[in-house]
Biotite code that builds the C-alpha atoms (Angstrom):
import biotite.structure as struc

atoms = struc.array([
    struc.Atom([36.155, -105.444, -192.871], chain_id="A", res_id=1, res_name="UNK", atom_name="CA", element="C"),
    struc.Atom([37.904, -102.500, -191.259], chain_id="A", res_id=2, res_name="UNK", atom_name="CA", element="C"),
    struc.Atom([39.663, -99.902, -193.367], chain_id="A", res_id=3, res_name="UNK", atom_name="CA", element="C"),
    struc.Atom([41.720, -96.768, -192.841], chain_id="A", res_id=4, res_name="UNK", atom_name="CA", element="C"),
    struc.Atom([40.395, -94.664, -195.707], chain_id="A", res_id=5, res_name="UNK", atom_name="CA", element="C"),
    struc.Atom([37.630, -94.786, -198.300], chain_id="A", res_id=6, res_name="UNK", atom_name="CA", element="C"),
    struc.Atom([37.895, -93.685, -201.926], chain_id="A", res_id=7, res_name="UNK", atom_name="CA", element="C"),
    struc.Atom([34.671, -93.207, -203.872], chain_id="A", res_id=8, res_name="UNK", atom_name="CA", element="C"),
    struc.Atom([35.385, -93.815, -207.562], chain_id="A", res_id=9, res_name="UNK", atom_name="CA", element="C"),
    struc.Atom([31.751, -94.495, -208.527], chain_id="A", res_id=10, res_name="UNK", atom_name="CA", element="C"),
    struc.Atom([30.932, -92.963, -211.887], chain_id="A", res_id=11, res_name="UNK", atom_name="CA", element="C"),
    struc.Atom([34.571, -92.804, -212.992], chain_id="A", res_id=12, res_name="UNK", atom_name="CA", element="C"),
    struc.Atom([35.910, -94.766, -215.953], chain_id="A", res_id=13, res_name="UNK", atom_name="CA", element="C"),
    struc.Atom([39.271, -96.464, -216.416], chain_id="A", res_id=14, res_name="UNK", atom_name="CA", element="C"),
    struc.Atom([41.996, -95.377, -215.780], chain_id="A", res_id=15, res_name="UNK", atom_name="CA", element="C"),
    struc.Atom([40.793, -92.700, -213.324], chain_id="A", res_id=16, res_name="UNK", atom_name="CA", element="C"),
    struc.Atom([39.905, -95.118, -210.450], chain_id="A", res_id=17, res_name="UNK", atom_name="CA", element="C"),
    struc.Atom([43.414, -96.600, -210.576], chain_id="A", res_id=18, res_name="UNK", atom_name="CA", element="C"),
    struc.Atom([45.047, -93.152, -210.722], chain_id="A", res_id=19, res_name="UNK", atom_name="CA", element="C"),
    struc.Atom([43.035, -91.971, -207.707], chain_id="A", res_id=20, res_name="UNK", atom_name="CA", element="C"),
    struc.Atom([43.807, -95.223, -205.892], chain_id="A", res_id=21, res_name="UNK", atom_name="CA", element="C"),
    struc.Atom([47.539, -94.729, -206.402], chain_id="A", res_id=22, res_name="UNK", atom_name="CA", element="C"),
    struc.Atom([47.344, -91.199, -204.965], chain_id="A", res_id=23, res_name="UNK", atom_name="CA", element="C"),
    struc.Atom([45.354, -92.422, -201.952], chain_id="A", res_id=24, res_name="UNK", atom_name="CA", element="C"),
    struc.Atom([47.732, -95.345, -201.338], chain_id="A", res_id=25, res_name="UNK", atom_name="CA", element="C"),
    struc.Atom([50.705, -92.971, -201.410], chain_id="A", res_id=26, res_name="UNK", atom_name="CA", element="C"),
    struc.Atom([49.194, -91.219, -198.372], chain_id="A", res_id=27, res_name="UNK", atom_name="CA", element="C"),
    struc.Atom([48.718, -94.426, -196.342], chain_id="A", res_id=28, res_name="UNK", atom_name="CA", element="C"),
    struc.Atom([51.251, -96.136, -194.111], chain_id="A", res_id=29, res_name="UNK", atom_name="CA", element="C"),
    struc.Atom([52.325, -99.716, -194.749], chain_id="A", res_id=30, res_name="UNK", atom_name="CA", element="C"),
    struc.Atom([49.674, -102.125, -193.449], chain_id="A", res_id=31, res_name="UNK", atom_name="CA", element="C"),
    struc.Atom([46.795, -99.654, -193.666], chain_id="A", res_id=32, res_name="UNK", atom_name="CA", element="C"),
    struc.Atom([43.735, -100.555, -195.738], chain_id="A", res_id=33, res_name="UNK", atom_name="CA", element="C"),
    struc.Atom([42.022, -98.553, -198.467], chain_id="A", res_id=34, res_name="UNK", atom_name="CA", element="C"),
    struc.Atom([38.417, -99.252, -199.453], chain_id="A", res_id=35, res_name="UNK", atom_name="CA", element="C"),
    struc.Atom([37.733, -98.316, -203.065], chain_id="A", res_id=36, res_name="UNK", atom_name="CA", element="C"),
    struc.Atom([34.142, -98.041, -204.295], chain_id="A", res_id=37, res_name="UNK", atom_name="CA", element="C"),
    struc.Atom([33.870, -98.405, -208.064], chain_id="A", res_id=38, res_name="UNK", atom_name="CA", element="C"),
    struc.Atom([31.228, -99.228, -210.647], chain_id="A", res_id=39, res_name="UNK", atom_name="CA", element="C"),
    struc.Atom([33.399, -99.531, -213.756], chain_id="A", res_id=40, res_name="UNK", atom_name="CA", element="C"),
    struc.Atom([33.172, -103.191, -214.883], chain_id="A", res_id=41, res_name="UNK", atom_name="CA", element="C"),
    struc.Atom([36.885, -103.101, -215.772], chain_id="A", res_id=42, res_name="UNK", atom_name="CA", element="C"),
    struc.Atom([37.710, -102.712, -212.074], chain_id="A", res_id=43, res_name="UNK", atom_name="CA", element="C"),
    struc.Atom([37.262, -106.465, -211.600], chain_id="A", res_id=44, res_name="UNK", atom_name="CA", element="C"),
    struc.Atom([40.373, -107.058, -213.699], chain_id="A", res_id=45, res_name="UNK", atom_name="CA", element="C"),
    struc.Atom([42.231, -103.758, -213.252], chain_id="A", res_id=46, res_name="UNK", atom_name="CA", element="C"),
    struc.Atom([42.592, -103.784, -209.462], chain_id="A", res_id=47, res_name="UNK", atom_name="CA", element="C"),
    struc.Atom([43.987, -107.330, -209.032], chain_id="A", res_id=48, res_name="UNK", atom_name="CA", element="C"),
    struc.Atom([46.528, -106.610, -211.790], chain_id="A", res_id=49, res_name="UNK", atom_name="CA", element="C"),
    struc.Atom([47.446, -103.240, -210.277], chain_id="A", res_id=50, res_name="UNK", atom_name="CA", element="C"),
    struc.Atom([47.931, -104.759, -206.824], chain_id="A", res_id=51, res_name="UNK", atom_name="CA", element="C"),
    struc.Atom([50.170, -107.471, -208.229], chain_id="A", res_id=52, res_name="UNK", atom_name="CA", element="C"),
    struc.Atom([52.287, -104.899, -210.085], chain_id="A", res_id=53, res_name="UNK", atom_name="CA", element="C"),
    struc.Atom([52.619, -102.535, -207.120], chain_id="A", res_id=54, res_name="UNK", atom_name="CA", element="C"),
    struc.Atom([53.153, -104.982, -204.256], chain_id="A", res_id=55, res_name="UNK", atom_name="CA", element="C"),
    struc.Atom([49.937, -104.043, -202.508], chain_id="A", res_id=56, res_name="UNK", atom_name="CA", element="C"),
    struc.Atom([47.619, -106.797, -201.258], chain_id="A", res_id=57, res_name="UNK", atom_name="CA", element="C"),
    struc.Atom([44.090, -107.215, -202.580], chain_id="A", res_id=58, res_name="UNK", atom_name="CA", element="C"),
    struc.Atom([42.306, -108.377, -199.439], chain_id="A", res_id=59, res_name="UNK", atom_name="CA", element="C"),
    struc.Atom([38.771, -108.665, -200.732], chain_id="A", res_id=60, res_name="UNK", atom_name="CA", element="C"),
    struc.Atom([36.571, -107.704, -203.649], chain_id="A", res_id=61, res_name="UNK", atom_name="CA", element="C"),
    struc.Atom([32.805, -107.875, -203.341], chain_id="A", res_id=62, res_name="UNK", atom_name="CA", element="C"),
    struc.Atom([29.807, -106.482, -205.165], chain_id="A", res_id=63, res_name="UNK", atom_name="CA", element="C"),
    struc.Atom([26.785, -104.730, -203.707], chain_id="A", res_id=64, res_name="UNK", atom_name="CA", element="C"),
    struc.Atom([24.405, -104.039, -206.541], chain_id="A", res_id=65, res_name="UNK", atom_name="CA", element="C"),
    struc.Atom([26.362, -102.127, -209.167], chain_id="A", res_id=66, res_name="UNK", atom_name="CA", element="C"),
    struc.Atom([29.103, -101.055, -206.752], chain_id="A", res_id=67, res_name="UNK", atom_name="CA", element="C"),
    struc.Atom([32.327, -103.048, -206.438], chain_id="A", res_id=68, res_name="UNK", atom_name="CA", element="C"),
    struc.Atom([33.984, -102.781, -203.021], chain_id="A", res_id=69, res_name="UNK", atom_name="CA", element="C"),
    struc.Atom([37.742, -103.304, -203.201], chain_id="A", res_id=70, res_name="UNK", atom_name="CA", element="C"),
    struc.Atom([39.836, -103.616, -200.029], chain_id="A", res_id=71, res_name="UNK", atom_name="CA", element="C"),
    struc.Atom([43.567, -103.039, -200.596], chain_id="A", res_id=72, res_name="UNK", atom_name="CA", element="C"),
    struc.Atom([46.278, -103.317, -197.945], chain_id="A", res_id=73, res_name="UNK", atom_name="CA", element="C"),
    struc.Atom([49.337, -101.180, -198.519], chain_id="A", res_id=74, res_name="UNK", atom_name="CA", element="C"),
    struc.Atom([52.401, -103.379, -198.937], chain_id="A", res_id=75, res_name="UNK", atom_name="CA", element="C"),
])
């Protein structure tokens, strides 16, 4: 999947990945896609909830080993 920007949040614990994601999303234009790399198990629940609350679209979430790849489209 294509993306505009990548945010590496591997090694960071909640709530830091969400805080960094918000800052990165603020810099994107509507329709652009952010790829977030995270390894905090809470990300599986945190990111869908955050997207729902903020009006951004969770396009895809997949796991590669311990890393969770989260694709978010700015809404």
